N, C-alpha and C positions, 0 to 999 in steps of 0.2 A: 113446311109449310104451302099449303091451298094459297090459291087465289083469294080466297074467300076470305079468307083469314089476313093477307096479307090486304085486302079494301078499305078488309074494318077498322083496322091498325093505321090505318090512309085516312080515314074518315074522323076518326076520333082526334087523330093529329093535328089532322086542320082546324075542325071545330075548334080544340083547347089551346093552340096555340094563335092559330086567329085571333080569338078571343081575349086571352092575354097581351096582345099586341094594344088592341084596340082598347082597352082599358088602361094600358100602360102610359099607353099618348093622351091623355085624359078625355078619350073620347071623342076626339075632334076630328080622323082622319076615318071617313066611313069607308074609305078605300081596302084598310085592313081587315074586313067583314064580306070581301069576296071569298076569301079560302072559307072561309063559315057555309055560304052558299055551294060551295062547290061539295063540302066537307055532309051539309046534308043530303043533298042531292042521292051519291054515293053512298049515305049510311039509308037511303031509301031505299035505294034499288039493291041492298043488301040480299033481303028474302029470296028475292028473283036471284041472286047471282049462285047462291047456297041452295034454291029450289034447280037449280042447272039447265036454266033458261041461257039460251043464244043469243036472244035479243040483248037481253040485258046484259049480257059480258061483251057484247058491241058497245054498248052505250056508255060500261064503267070503263072500258078502254080508251073509245073518245075522251068521256070526261077527267079520266087520268093523264090523257096528255098533253090537255088545255093549260090545267092548271099546274101541270110539271113545267110545259114553256112559258102560262104566266109568271110564276116564281122567279124567272131567270131575272127580270127586272130588277123588282124589290131586292133583291141577293146579291145584285152588282151592283144598284147604291146603296146600302149599308156599307157594302167594300168598300168604295170610294170613303162615304164617309168617315169611313175608323167607327160605325159603333160596333162595339162586341155583342152586346144582349141581342141588337135587329139580327145579325147574322147568323149569331145560332139559332133564334129562332126558328125563321123563314129558311136556314140552311136543313135543318131537321125536318120541316115542310118537304121539301125537295127533295130530299133524301127517302122520306116514307113514301111518299110520290113515284119517285123512280124505281126505288123497290117494288112498288104494288104492279108498277105499268110491268117489268122484267117477267114477273109473276106472272098478269096477265095474259101476258103475251106468249109464256111456256103455257097458259090453257089454253088458247086457242090452239098453239102449235099441236097440242097432244087430245084438245077437242073433251077437254076434260073442266069444267069452273070450278066443283069444290074439290 
């Protein structure tokens, strides 16, 4: 799998699962929309990344690293509360972010984003 595809999967997962959490919580918690913003930013850099832009690759790596780290707090909070569905949602978002980060770092090392 290429870094471009991993980024696309991660962006879609962040958007869909975060919107699911937002609507499941009765649209009461705006913090659940933070991954949506990151997903939109990652999606916005998709074409640059696909075109081979090293600058876009650096931005996407940074954004992916930030969101992977930021998802740790909601995941640990959900684990502490014992809530199964939020654990699954945040766990999937974190897993796709870590996978995308691995693929993106691999692309940096191999010097080819797509």
